[in-house]
N, C-alpha and C positions, 0 to 999 in steps of 0.2 A: 607489582601489579600483574605484569605479564606472566610471572611464574604461577600466580594463583589462577589466572585464566587458563594457562596450559594444563595445570593440575585438574581444573574443573572439566576440561575436555577429556582428559585421560580417564577421569573417574566416570564421566557420562558414557563414553564409548566402552569402557570396561564393564560397566553394569549392563549395558546393552548386549555385549557379547555373552555375559553370563546368563542373562535372561533368555537369549536365543538358544543357548546350549542346554538350558534346563529341561525342556523348553516350557516357556509360559504358555505358548499356543503353537500349534503346527503352522499357523499363518504368520508367526513372528520370527523372522530369520535372525541369525547372529549378525553382529556388525561386520565381521570379516566377509561373510557371504554377500552382504549388501554392498560393501565397498568394492568387491571384485565385480559385482554386477554393474555398479556405476562406471567403473573403468571400462568394462566391455562395451557399454552403451555409448560412452564417449568415443572410444576407438572406432566403432563401426558407424558412427555418425547418427545413430538413432536419436540420441538426446539433442544433438545440435539441430537436426531437422525439425524436431518438435518445438524447440524454443524459437526457431525462426517463424513458425506459424503462430505461436502464442504471443511473441513480442509485438507484432503489428497492432492488434486491437488493444493490448495493454498500453503501448506507447501513445496511441491515438487518444485513448480514454484519459490517461493521466495528463497529457498536454492540454486537452480541452478543459479538464478540471482545473489545472493550474492557472490557465489564462482567465477563463470565465469565472471559476470559483473564487479566486482571489479578488478579482474585480468586483464580483457581487458581494463578497464579504466586506470589502472596503466600503462599497456603496451603502450597505446596511449599517456600518459603523458610523458613517458620516451623515446619513440622512434618516431622520426619525420616520419619515413616510415609508421609505423602503423597508426599514426595520419593522414597522408595524404590519406591513403587508406580507413580509417574507419570513420573519423569525419563526412564527408558529409552524410554517411548512417544513423548515429544516429541522426543527426540534422533533417533529413527527417522523421525518425521514431517518433521523439518527436512531430513533427508538423502534422503528419498524423492522420486522423480521425479513430483511432483504433476501436472505437465502431462499425463503419460501416464495417470494414475489418474482424472483429472476426467471424461473421457468415460464411465467406468463408472457415474457417477451417473445418467446417462440411463436405464440399465437398471433402476436401483433406484428412482428417484423420477420418471422420466418427464421430458418437456420442459416446463419451467415455472419459476416463481419459486423453488420449493424447491431445485431442483438448482443454480440460479445462486447462491443464498445460500450453499449448502453449498460450492460451489467457492471462493467468497470466504473462507469460514471455514477451509477446508483449507489455504489458502496463508497466511492472515494469522495464524491462531491460534498456530502453533508459535513464531513470532518474538516475539509479544506475551507469551506465557506464559514463554518462556525468558529474555527480558530482564527481566521482572518478578521472576522467580526469582533471577536473578543480582544484581539490585539489592538484594534482601533479603539474600542470602547474603554480599555483599561489604561489609556494614556493618562498620566498624572495631571490633574487640573492645574497644578502649580506651574507645570511647564507651559501649558497653554496660556495661562495668565501672564507669564513672563514674556512670551512672544507678543501678546497684545499690548503689554506695557511699553514695549519697544516699537509699537506701531507696525507690527508685522501684518501682512495681508493674510487672507484666508488660505491662499495658495501656498504661501511661505509656511504657514502654520502646519498645513498638511504634509508638505514635501520635506521640511526640515525637522519636524518634531514628531508628528503622528506616525508617518510611515516608518522612519528609522526605529522608533520605539516598538512598533508592532512587528518588526522583521522577525524576531525570535519566534513569536507565536505563529506567524505565517509559515515559516519553515517547519515548525513542529507540525502544523497542519499538512504540509506537503509530505512529510515523512509518514504521518499516519495515513494520509490518503494513498500513498504508494503502497503501504502495507495492505490497506483495504482493497486496493486495485488488484494485487496479487490474489487475494481471496476471491474477488469477483470474477477474475478471468478463469481461475481453476473451477469455480462452481459452474460458470457458463460452459466450459468445455466438458464438464462431467454431466451436466443436466440438459444443456441445450444442443450443443453440437459436438460430436465425438471427434475432435481434432486436437492437435498439439499435445501439450503436456497432460491435459485431462484424458485424452484418448490413451496415452501410454499407461496411466494409472488404471483406467478401466480395463484395458486389454490384458495387462499382466495380472490384474486381480482375477479376471474371468478365466485365465489359463492356469491359475494357481502358481504363477511364477512370482512368489512373494518377495524374493530378493530384489528383483528388478522393480517391482511395485514400490517397495520401501526406498530403493535407490532413487527413483523418480521423485518421490515425496521429499526425500532428504535434499535433493538438488534444488527443489523449489525453495526450501527454507534457506539454503546456502545463498542462492541467487538473490533472494529478497533481503537477506542480512547484508550482503555486499552492497547492494543498491542503496539501502538505507544508510550504510556507513559512508558511501561516496557522497550522498546528498548532505549528510552532516558535515563532511569535510568541506564541501562547497559553501555551506552556510558559514563555517568558521573563517573561510578565506574571504568571503564577501563582507562579513560582519564580525571582525575579531572581538573576542571578549576580553575585557580588561582584567 
């Protein structure tokens, strides 16, 4: 499997190099130039400083979504009243064009940390809440009936059956929420406040330094992929699959 993965990377980067040498567009650099630009930005500290700025609102937004979103999703799954009041709201939020709504945060909260955190929350929260809710709702009735037949309490039913069964979907929601959080923070830094990674993309694009622009974008994809992989590893460690 690893050989196929390596071959796919070689094929992808090889096609990228050929497309850049063709060239497909003057604004599309070869992979080799992009890689050298990435190394340069890492060595001079430009990329690291940008990620330090971007990481704060991203981490705050994801942590808030993880705590409040999972709790809210569990509440929706366990309570018909909360479900009735909240489910339509989160269905609408999932379908809403958040990328178009996010710039409105500037007018409400100004340019700063709060608006960027809210941008992350707006994209990440719906998927985290809905996956947590679905995990609770999809608990097999036979398991609940078995617990009741052994005179299990409601607390035991939730703690020993419902939550463990929902764990896989909850972590799936966290992974999707983290991916959406990366999208949210980049959109916020491109459209709301020119700082961090978004500022690097805008700056290098405006100066026609496309190698560094693509290097910055590629770094976001790489960081997001590594973060999602680490979260999946944590899930497997906490909840091993049979």
